[in-house]
C-alpha positions in Angstrom: 44.2 6.4 -8.5 41.2 5.0 -6.6 37.7 6.4 -7.1 37.9 7.3 -3.4 40.0 10.3 -4.3 38.1 13.5 -4.0 34.8 11.8 -3.2 32.4 14.2 -1.3 32.5 12.0 1.8 36.1 10.8 1.5 36.5 11.5 5.3 34.2 8.6 6.1 37.0 6.2 5.3 38.5 7.0 8.7 35.4 7.5 10.8 33.0 5.0 9.1 34.3 1.7 7.8 33.3 -1.8 8.4 36.5 -2.5 10.4 35.4 -0.1 13.1 31.7 -1.1 13.0 30.6 -1.7 16.6 27.6 -3.6 15.3 29.8 -6.1 13.5 28.1 -5.7 10.2 31.1 -6.1 7.9 30.1 -9.6 6.6 26.6 -8.4 5.7 27.9 -5.2 4.1 30.3 -7.2 1.9 27.6 -9.6 1.0 25.1 -6.9 0.1 27.7 -5.0 -1.9 28.5 -8.1 -4.0 24.8 -8.6 -4.6 24.0 -5.0 -5.5 26.9 -4.3 -7.9 26.0 -7.5 -9.8 22.8 -5.6 -10.9 23.7 -3.0 -13.5 20.4 -2.2 -15.3 18.7 0.4 -13.2 18.2 -1.9 -10.3 16.6 -0.4 -7.1 17.0 -2.1 -3.8 15.1 -1.2 -0.7 17.1 -1.7 2.5 14.5 -2.1 5.2 15.3 -1.3 8.9 13.1 -0.1 11.7 13.7 3.3 13.4 16.9 3.2 15.4 18.3 0.1 13.7 21.4 1.9 12.5 20.6 2.4 8.8 22.5 5.6 8.5 25.6 4.2 10.2 25.5 1.2 7.9 25.1 3.3 4.7 28.1 5.5 5.6 30.2 2.3 6.0 28.7 0.9 2.9 29.7 4.1 1.0 33.3 3.7 2.2 33.4 0.0 1.2 32.1 0.7 -2.3 34.6 3.4 -2.9 37.4 1.1 -1.8 36.0 -1.4 -4.3 36.4 1.4 -6.9 32.7 1.9 -7.4 31.7 5.6 -7.8 29.0 6.1 -5.1 26.6 8.9 -4.4 25.1 9.6 -1.0 21.9 11.6 -0.7 20.3 12.5 2.6 16.6 12.9 1.6 15.6 14.4 4.9 18.1 17.2 4.6 16.4 18.3 1.4 12.8 17.9 2.6 12.4 21.7 2.6 12.7 21.6 -1.2 9.7 21.3 -3.3 11.5 19.6 -6.2 13.2 16.2 -5.5 14.3 16.3 -9.2 16.5 19.4 -8.5 17.9 17.8 -5.3 18.9 14.5 -6.9 20.2 16.3 -10.0 22.4 18.6 -7.9 23.8 15.8 -5.8 24.4 13.5 -8.7 26.3 16.0 -10.8 28.2 17.5 -7.9 29.4 14.2 -6.5 30.1 12.6 -9.9 32.2 15.6 -10.9 34.2 15.4 -7.7 35.7 12.0 -8.7 39.2 12.5 -9.9 38.5 16.1 -10.8 37.9 16.8 -14.4 35.0 14.6 -15.2 32.9 17.7 -15.4 34.5 18.8 -18.6 33.3 15.6 -20.4 30.9 16.2 -23.2 28.4 13.7 -21.7 28.3 15.7 -18.5 27.5 18.9 -20.4 24.8 17.2 -22.3 23.4 15.7 -19.1 23.3 19.2 -17.5 21.4 20.5 -20.5 18.8 17.8 -20.5 18.4 17.9 -16.7 18.0 21.7 -16.9 15.3 21.2 -19.6 13.5 18.6 -17.5 13.6 20.8 -14.4 12.4 23.9 -16.2 9.7 22.3 -18.4 8.4 19.5 -16.3 6.6 19.0 -13.0 7.2 15.5 -11.6 3.6 14.5 -12.2 3.7 15.5 -15.8 6.9 13.5 -16.4 5.3 10.6 -14.7 2.2 10.8 -16.9 4.3 11.1 -20.0 6.5 8.2 -19.0 3.4 6.1 -18.4 2.0 6.9 -21.8 5.2 6.8 -23.9 7.7 4.7 -22.0 5.3 2.5 -20.1 7.3 3.4 -17.0 5.1 5.2 -14.5 3.3 4.7 -11.2 2.1 8.2 -10.7 -1.6 8.9 -10.3 -3.5 11.9 -11.5 -3.7 13.3 -8.0 0.1 13.6 -7.8 0.0 15.4 -11.1 -2.7 17.9 -10.6 -1.3 19.4 -7.4 1.5 21.0 -9.4 -1.0 23.1 -11.4 -3.4 25.9 -10.4 -5.0 25.9 -13.9 -8.3 24.3 -14.8 -8.3 20.7 -16.2 -8.5 22.1 -19.7 -5.5 24.3 -19.2 -3.7 21.4 -17.6 -4.2 19.2 -20.7 -3.0 22.0 -23.0 0.1 22.3 -20.9 0.7 18.6 -21.1 0.0 18.4 -24.9 2.4 21.2 -25.7 5.3 20.0 -23.6 5.2 16.2 -23.5 7.5 15.7 -26.5 10.3 17.8 -24.9 9.8 16.0 -21.6 10.0 12.5 -23.2 13.2 13.5 -25.0 14.7 14.8 -21.8 13.9 11.6 -19.9 15.4 9.5 -22.7 18.5 11.6 -23.1 19.1 11.8 -19.3 19.1 8.0 -19.1 21.4 7.8 -22.1 23.8 10.4 -20.8 24.0 8.8 -17.4 24.8 5.4 -18.8 27.5 6.8 -21.0 28.9 8.8 -18.1 29.3 5.7 -16.1 31.3 4.1 -19.0 33.5 7.2 -19.1 34.3 6.8 -15.4 35.3 3.2 -16.1 37.3 3.7 -19.3 39.1 7.0 -18.4 39.3 6.8 -14.6 39.6 3.1 -13.8 36.3 3.0 -11.9 34.1 0.0 -11.6 30.5 0.1 -12.7 27.7 0.3 -11.8 27.6 3.7 -10.1 25.8 3.2 -6.8 23.4 5.8 -5.4 22.5 5.6 -1.7 19.4 7.4 -0.6 19.0 7.7 3.2 16.3 9.0 5.6 13.5 8.9 3.1 11.0 7.7 5.7 11.6 10.8 7.8 10.4 13.1 5.0 7.0 14.5 4.4 4.8 11.8 2.8 4.3 13.7 -0.4 8.0 14.5 -0.7 9.0 10.8 -0.1 6.6 9.7 -2.9 7.9 12.3 -5.2 11.5 11.3 -4.5 10.7 7.7 -5.5 8.9 8.8 -8.6 11.9 10.9 -9.7 14.3 8.0 -9.2 11.9 5.7 -11.1 11.3 8.0 -14.1 14.6 9.9 -14.5 17.4 8.0 -13.1 16.6 4.3 -13.2 19.0 3.6 -16.0 21.8 1.2 -17.2 25.0 1.2 -15.2 23.4 2.8 -12.2 21.9 1.0 -9.2 20.1 2.5 -6.2 19.9 1.5 -2.6 17.1 3.3 -0.7 17.2 2.8 3.1 13.8 3.1 4.8 11.7 1.9 7.6 9.4 0.4 5.0 6.4 0.0 7.3 6.6 3.7 8.1 7.0 4.6 4.5 3.8 2.5 3.7 2.0 4.5 6.3 3.2 7.7 4.7 1.8 6.6 1.3 -1.5 5.7 2.9 -1.6 9.2 4.4 -1.6 10.6 0.9 -3.7 8.0 -1.1 -6.0 6.8 1.7 -5.8 4.0 4.2 -7.6 1.5 1.9 -4.8 2.0 -0.6 -2.5 -1.0 -1.0 0.7 0.8 -0.2 2.9 -2.2 0.0 2.0 -3.4 -3.4 2.5 0.2 -4.6 6.1 0.2 -3.3 6.9 -2.9 -5.3 6.6 -0.8 -8.4 9.5 1.3 -7.2 11.7 -1.4 -5.7 13.0 -4.4 -7.6 14.0 -6.2 -4.3 13.8 -5.6 -0.6 16.6 -6.6 1.9 16.3 -6.3 5.7 19.1 -5.0 7.8 19.9 -7.8 10.2 19.6 -7.3 14.0 23.0 -6.7 15.6 24.5 -8.6 18.5 23.7 -6.2 21.3 26.2 -7.7 23.7 29.0 -7.3 21.2 27.9 -3.7 20.6 27.9 -2.9 24.3 31.4 -4.5 24.7 32.7 -2.4 21.9 31.4 0.8 23.6 34.0 0.2 26.3 31.9 1.8 29.0 34.0 2.2 32.2 31.9 0.7 35.0 35.0 0.8 37.3 34.1 4.4 38.2 31.0 2.9 40.0 32.9 0.3 42.0 32.1 2.0 45.2 28.5 1.0 44.6 27.2 -2.5 45.5 25.6 -3.5 42.2 23.9 -6.8 42.0 23.0 -9.5 40.9 26.2 -10.9 39.4 24.7 -13.9 37.6 27.8 -14.8 35.6 31.3 -15.4 36.9 32.5 -12.3 35.2 33.1 -8.6 35.9 30.2 -6.4 36.7 30.6 -4.8 33.2 30.2 -8.2 31.5 27.2 -9.0 33.6 25.5 -5.6 32.9 26.1 -6.0 29.2 24.7 -9.5 29.1 21.6 -8.3 31.0 21.1 -5.3 28.8 21.4 -7.6 25.8 18.7 -9.9 27.2 16.4 -6.9 28.1 16.9 -5.5 24.6 15.6 -8.7 23.0 12.7 -9.0 25.4 11.6 -5.3 25.2 12.3 -5.1 21.5 14.9 -2.3 21.9 16.8 -0.9 18.9 20.3 0.7 18.8 19.1 4.2 19.6 16.9 2.8 22.4 20.0 1.1 23.9 22.2 4.2 23.6 19.6 6.2 25.5 19.1 3.4 28.1 22.9 3.2 28.8 23.1 7.0 29.2 20.2 7.1 31.5 21.5 4.2 33.5 24.8 5.9 34.0 23.1 9.1 35.1 21.3 7.1 37.8 24.6 5.5 38.9 26.3 8.9 39.1 23.4 10.0 41.3 24.0 7.0 43.6 27.7 7.8 43.8 26.8 11.4 44.9 24.5 10.0 47.5 27.3 7.7 48.8 29.8 10.6 49.0 27.3 12.8 50.8 25.9 10.3 53.3 28.8 7.8 53.6 26.1 5.0 53.3 26.9 2.1 51.1 24.5 1.9 48.2 23.0 -1.5 47.4 21.3 -1.4 44.0 19.6 -4.2 42.1 20.7 -2.9 38.7 18.3 -5.3 36.9 15.3 -3.6 38.6 16.8 -0.2 37.7 17.2 -1.1 34.1 13.7 -2.5 33.9 12.3 0.7 35.5 14.1 2.9 33.0 12.8 0.8 30.0 9.2 0.6 31.3 9.1 4.3 32.1 9.8 4.9 28.4 8.2 1.9 26.7 5.3 0.7 28.9 4.3 3.5 31.2 1.1 1.7 32.2 3.1 -1.1 33.7 5.6 1.4 35.3 2.8 3.2 36.9 1.4 0.0 38.4 4.6 -0.7 40.3 3.5 1.0 43.5 4.5 0.1 47.1 1.7 -2.4 47.3 2.1 -4.2 43.9 4.8 -5.6 41.8 3.0 -6.9 38.7 4.4 -9.6 36.5 6.7 -8.4 33.8 5.3 -7.5 30.4 7.7 -7.8 27.5 7.2 -6.1 24.2 9.1 -8.7 22.2 9.2 -12.2 23.5 10.5 -14.0 26.5 14.1 -15.1 26.5 15.7 -18.2 28.0 18.7 -17.3 30.1 19.4 -20.9 30.8 17.3 -24.0 31.3 14.2 -23.3 33.5 15.4 -19.7 34.0 13.7 -17.1 31.8 14.0 -13.3 31.4 10.5 -13.0 32.8 11.5 -14.8 36.0 14.6 -12.6 36.3 12.6 -9.4 36.0 9.8 -10.6 38.2 12.0 -11.8 41.1 14.2 -8.7 40.8 11.3 -6.3 41.0 9.7 -8.2 44.0 13.0 -8.0 45.9 12.9 -4.2 45.9 9.1 -3.8 46.4 7.4 -3.8 49.8 4.4 -6.2 50.1 1.5 -5.5 52.4 0.3 -7.9 55.1 -1.7 -7.7 58.2 -0.2 -8.8 61.6 -1.4 -8.5 65.2 0.6 -6.1 67.3 1.5 -6.9 70.9 -1.9 -5.7 71.9 -3.4 -8.3 69.5 -4.7 -5.5 67.3 -4.5 -6.0 63.5 -1.8 -3.8 62.0 -0.8 -3.3 58.4 2.9 -3.7 57.8 5.0 -3.4 54.7 8.0 -5.8 54.3 10.5 -7.0 51.8 10.6 -10.8 51.1 12.4 -12.8 53.8 15.7 -14.4 53.1 14.2 -17.7 54.1 11.9 -17.6 51.1 14.9 -18.1 48.8 16.5 -20.9 50.6 14.4 -23.7 49.1 14.9 -22.2 45.6 18.6 -22.5 46.0 18.3 -26.1 46.9 16.1 -26.9 43.8 17.9 -24.6 41.3 18.7 -26.6 38.2 21.3 -24.2 36.7 24.3 -22.4 38.0 22.9 -19.1 36.6 19.7 -19.4 38.5 21.4 -20.4 41.7 23.8 -17.5 41.4 20.9 -15.1 40.8 19.0 -16.3 43.9 22.0 -16.3 46.1 22.8 -12.7 45.1 19.2 -11.6 45.9 19.3 -13.4 49.2 22.7 -12.1 50.3 21.8 -8.4 49.4 18.2 -8.2 50.5 19.3 -8.4 54.2 20.5 -4.7 53.8 16.9 -3.7 53.1 15.6 -4.7 56.6 17.0 -1.5 58.2 19.0 -3.0 61.0 22.5 -2.7 59.4 24.0 0.7 59.9 25.6 2.9 57.2 23.8 1.0 54.4 21.2 2.1 51.9 19.2 -0.7 50.1 17.4 0.8 47.1 13.7 0.0 47.1 11.3 0.8 44.3 10.6 4.3 45.6 14.3 5.2 45.6 14.6 4.0 42.0 11.5 5.8 40.9 13.0 9.2 41.8 16.2 8.8 39.7 14.3 7.0 36.9 11.9 9.9 36.4 14.8 12.4 36.6 16.7 10.4 34.1 13.6 10.3 31.9 14.2 14.0 31.2 17.3 13.0 29.2 16.8 12.2 25.6 
C-alpha cells in the first residue's frame, strides 16, 4: 500500500497535482522534492515567495507529489491556528493526527504512546520561552531572547528564575525524548509500512500570522521538532516575515540574519509563465465577439492577443498570480457592461482593450497616475517593474503610451469662422500615424499602428451607430469594476 492511503489531504491527489498545475511548476516541484528528501537530519528549508505568488497552490501539489513518492507528509496551515496561544500544541496535534492517519494503526505503536507522553509533559510544564532558554543552555540550540520568555509569566524576575530552576530538567528530558521518539517513529513507518524517509512537514501561511505567533512557531520547530528523519519546508513571504520580526524586536534588529538561525537554506519560488497560465484558464472570449476589441498585434485570435498583452503588462507592472486573477475578473466585468450597452443601444462598441487593462491596473496599483489621466492629459506610462521589449524598437511603454493617447482628447486652440480663438478637444488624426507605418521596423509595431489608425476613425463622431470608447467611458466601468475584489 502507498503512504497516500488515509492521508489527511488524500483528496488533493485529484484536485492538486503537478499534472494539472496551470503555472507549469512540475519540473521545479520534482527538483525541489529531490533536493529536500536528500536532507534527513532535521533540515529546515524556507520557500520564499511574495504575496500572491501561488505558494499555497504549490505546497498542495508538493504534498501530493511527496505522497506519491511514498514520503509521509504533514501539512500545517499556520494561519488557521493563529487564534491559538500555543504553537507547540498546534504542531503536536497536527503531527500526531496526520502521522496516525497513515495506513491506520500506527497510533498503537509504543513510540507513538511515548511521544504523546513527552509532548504532553512539554506542553504542560513548558512555556516556549523557557524551553528555548533551556535548549540554549543545555543543548546549545536556541535563538530565543529573554523578551520572548518573560511574556509568558506574570511573576517577578525572582519567581521566574525559581520556575525555571525547578522545571528545566523535565523540560530538557522532554525535548530530548521528543526528538528521539520522532526519529524512531519515522523508522517504524519505513520498516512496517513501506514508507520512505524523511517525513516531510510543510508549514504554510506563516507570514500571515501575528508577528509574535510566527516567531513562536519557528522557535517551536527549532527546539522540539528539528530532528533526524524529519525535514521541514516553511513557505513564507520572507521579506514580510522579516518585517514581522522587526515589529517585535525593533527596526534596528537584523531580522534577516535572525531568520538564518531557523532556516538551513532558502529557495525562491520561480515566477510562472503568465501567458501559459492564462491559456490554461481557457477563458471564453468568444462571448464578447460582438464587441470590436483592438488592437490585434499578433496574427492570432483575440484571446491569444489579450493573453499575450496581459502577460506583458504583468511583467511591467509586477503583477502576481492573485493580481492577474483579479485583473481578468474585472476586465470581463467591463466587457460584460459593454455587451449590455451594445444590446441596449444597438451601437457597435469600439474598445482599445490595452487602455482598458492599463486603467484597471493603474486604478489599483498606481492611483496617482490613474488620477492624472484627465481629458487634458495622457501622461507617459509608469511601470512598477521594468520596461519590456515586445519586438525590436517596440516597447511596452510605447504600447501603453500610444494606446492611452488614442483614447484621450487633447486640447488645442483654433480660430472659429469669426476668427475668434476657441478651445477644442480632439483625438489624434489618422494622418499622424501614416508616417509611423512607413517607418515601422517590425511587423508587430506596424500591426499595432494600423489597428489604432483603422479604429480611431470611429471616435470622430461622424459614423452612425458606433461608440468609440474614450478615457471617460473607460473610467466609469474601471471604477465600478474596482469595487470587485
